[in-house]
Short mmCIF file of the C-alpha atoms (twelve columns), coordinates in Angstrom:
data_MODEL
# 
_entry.id   MODEL 
# 
loop_
_atom_site.group_PDB 
_atom_site.id 
_atom_site.type_symbol 
_atom_site.label_atom_id 
_atom_site.label_alt_id 
_atom_site.label_comp_id 
_atom_site.label_asym_id 
_atom_site.label_seq_id 
_atom_site.Cartn_x 
_atom_site.Cartn_y 
_atom_site.Cartn_z 
_atom_site.pdbx_PDB_model_num 
ATOM 1   C CA . MET A 1   -28.943 61.236 135.844 1 
ATOM 2   C CA . LYS A 2   -29.035 60.453 139.579 1 
ATOM 3   C CA . LYS A 3   -32.379 58.680 139.159 1 
ATOM 4   C CA . LEU A 4   -30.979 56.510 136.364 1 
ATOM 5   C CA . ILE A 5   -27.941 55.552 138.449 1 
ATOM 6   C CA . GLY A 6   -30.232 54.793 141.396 1 
ATOM 7   C CA . ILE A 7   -32.488 52.563 139.279 1 
ATOM 8   C CA . VAL A 8   -29.532 50.676 137.795 1 
ATOM 9   C CA . LEU A 9   -28.032 50.229 141.260 1 
ATOM 10  C CA . ILE A 10  -31.309 48.898 142.700 1 
ATOM 11  C CA . LEU A 11  -31.724 46.475 139.783 1 
ATOM 12  C CA . GLY A 12  -28.132 45.293 140.219 1 
ATOM 13  C CA . VAL A 13  -28.619 44.635 143.936 1 
ATOM 14  C CA . PHE A 14  -31.893 42.823 143.181 1 
ATOM 15  C CA . PHE A 15  -30.196 40.644 140.536 1 
ATOM 16  C CA . VAL A 16  -27.269 39.759 142.804 1 
ATOM 17  C CA . SER A 17  -29.575 38.919 145.716 1 
ATOM 18  C CA . LEU A 18  -31.660 36.581 143.533 1 
ATOM 19  C CA . HIS A 19  -28.531 34.751 142.349 1 
ATOM 20  C CA . SER A 20  -26.507 34.783 145.577 1 
ATOM 21  C CA . THR A 21  -27.320 31.208 146.696 1 
ATOM 22  C CA . PRO A 22  -28.123 28.021 144.746 1 
ATOM 23  C CA . LYS A 23  -31.607 27.721 146.240 1 
ATOM 24  C CA . MET A 24  -32.498 31.348 145.541 1 
ATOM 25  C CA . ALA A 25  -31.314 30.991 141.947 1 
ATOM 26  C CA . LEU A 26  -33.388 27.824 141.588 1 
ATOM 27  C CA . ARG A 27  -36.502 29.437 143.048 1 
ATOM 28  C CA . PHE A 28  -36.061 32.444 140.754 1 
ATOM 29  C CA . GLN A 29  -35.724 30.158 137.696 1 
ATOM 30  C CA . ILE A 30  -38.901 28.253 138.607 1 
ATOM 31  C CA . PHE A 31  -40.732 31.538 139.172 1 
ATOM 32  C CA . PHE A 32  -39.407 32.918 135.871 1 
ATOM 33  C CA . MET A 33  -40.570 29.748 134.046 1 
ATOM 34  C CA . GLY A 34  -44.142 30.589 135.089 1 
ATOM 35  C CA . TYR A 35  -44.659 28.508 138.221 1 
ATOM 36  C CA . PRO A 36  -44.808 31.016 141.111 1 
ATOM 37  C CA . LYS A 37  -46.701 28.716 143.506 1 
ATOM 38  C CA . GLU A 38  -44.174 25.906 143.108 1 
ATOM 39  C CA . ALA A 39  -41.279 28.356 143.418 1 
ATOM 40  C CA . LEU A 40  -42.484 29.419 146.842 1 
ATOM 41  C CA . LEU A 41  -43.767 26.103 148.248 1 
ATOM 42  C CA . THR A 42  -41.447 23.368 147.008 1 
ATOM 43  C CA . GLU A 43  -38.651 21.897 149.072 1 
ATOM 44  C CA . ILE A 44  -35.252 21.712 147.371 1 
ATOM 45  C CA . ARG A 45  -33.011 18.711 148.006 1 
ATOM 46  C CA . ASP A 46  -29.505 17.865 146.899 1 
ATOM 47  C CA . ASN A 47  -29.542 15.202 144.151 1 
ATOM 48  C CA . LYS A 48  -26.893 12.980 145.717 1 
ATOM 49  C CA . SER A 49  -27.177 10.158 143.152 1 
ATOM 50  C CA . ASP A 50  -26.523 12.373 140.095 1 
ATOM 51  C CA . ASN A 51  -23.885 14.385 141.927 1 
ATOM 52  C CA . ARG A 52  -22.039 11.163 142.805 1 
ATOM 53  C CA . PHE A 53  -22.484 9.419  139.427 1 
ATOM 54  C CA . TYR A 54  -21.594 12.427 137.250 1 
ATOM 55  C CA . LYS A 55  -19.075 13.900 139.689 1 
ATOM 56  C CA . LYS A 56  -16.317 14.624 137.147 1 
ATOM 57  C CA . GLU A 57  -18.629 16.153 134.535 1 
ATOM 58  C CA . LEU A 58  -20.456 18.350 137.055 1 
ATOM 59  C CA . ALA A 59  -17.215 19.413 138.734 1 
ATOM 60  C CA . ALA A 60  -15.768 20.418 135.367 1 
ATOM 61  C CA . LEU A 61  -18.838 22.600 134.778 1 
ATOM 62  C CA . ASN A 62  -18.751 23.846 138.387 1 
ATOM 63  C CA . SER A 63  -22.389 22.813 138.882 1 
ATOM 64  C CA . LYS A 64  -24.575 20.677 141.122 1 
ATOM 65  C CA . THR A 65  -28.005 19.090 140.645 1 
ATOM 66  C CA . TYR A 66  -31.050 19.512 142.867 1 
ATOM 67  C CA . ILE A 67  -34.446 17.759 143.088 1 
ATOM 68  C CA . LEU A 68  -37.765 19.453 143.873 1 
ATOM 69  C CA . THR A 69  -40.213 17.660 146.193 1 
ATOM 70  C CA . LYS A 70  -43.296 19.321 144.656 1 
ATOM 71  C CA . PRO A 71  -42.156 19.879 141.062 1 
ATOM 72  C CA . PRO A 72  -44.126 21.902 138.518 1 
ATOM 73  C CA . PHE A 73  -45.973 19.928 135.843 1 
ATOM 74  C CA . GLU A 74  -45.422 21.068 132.264 1 
ATOM 75  C CA . LYS A 75  -48.498 20.427 130.121 1 
ATOM 76  C CA . GLN A 76  -46.737 20.618 126.741 1 
ATOM 77  C CA . THR A 77  -44.411 17.709 127.459 1 
ATOM 78  C CA . ALA A 78  -46.647 16.040 130.071 1 
ATOM 79  C CA . SER A 79  -43.762 15.732 132.496 1 
ATOM 80  C CA . LYS A 80  -42.650 16.935 135.893 1 
ATOM 81  C CA . LEU A 81  -39.801 19.417 136.016 1 
ATOM 82  C CA . ASP A 82  -38.146 17.854 139.035 1 
ATOM 83  C CA . THR A 83  -34.378 18.006 138.432 1 
ATOM 84  C CA . PHE A 84  -32.421 21.228 137.987 1 
ATOM 85  C CA . SER A 85  -28.747 21.988 137.570 1 
ATOM 86  C CA . VAL A 86  -27.260 25.007 139.319 1 
ATOM 87  C CA . LEU A 87  -24.131 26.459 137.761 1 
ATOM 88  C CA . LYS A 88  -21.745 28.660 139.724 1 
ATOM 89  C CA . ILE A 89  -20.070 31.503 137.834 1 
ATOM 90  C CA . GLY A 90  -17.883 33.594 140.090 1 
ATOM 91  C CA . PHE A 91  -19.984 34.324 143.148 1 
ATOM 92  C CA . LEU A 92  -23.333 34.039 141.304 1 
ATOM 93  C CA . TYR A 93  -25.500 30.952 140.754 1 
ATOM 94  C CA . PHE A 94  -27.673 30.222 137.701 1 
ATOM 95  C CA . ALA A 95  -30.248 27.410 137.468 1 
ATOM 96  C CA . GLU A 96  -31.648 25.533 134.485 1 
ATOM 97  C CA . TYR A 97  -33.768 22.446 133.950 1 
ATOM 98  C CA . TYR A 98  -31.646 19.296 133.891 1 
ATOM 99  C CA . SER A 99  -32.618 16.093 132.110 1 
ATOM 100 C CA . LEU A 100 -30.504 13.130 131.088 1 
ATOM 101 C CA . LEU A 101 -32.813 12.268 128.202 1 
# 
């Protein structure tokens, strides 16, 4: 029973640490999508134009958009995955691909 509690505790700490900041959540999402090299090497910048233009909508969702400087290229859609939205729920952050199309 102690081993099970220890494993659950370690997994919980690991989960919270991966979702504790917007950039860590974004890197984890990119890694989880299957692009480990891009998750480690890309620079993450604040998407000031989307954040300014869609300020009310993003504020209502409690989220912010970010742009990757070296985005992963998805072969199925033949596009770069360069813009991501990071949603804040409580003290945790969750990232997902963001496209206006």
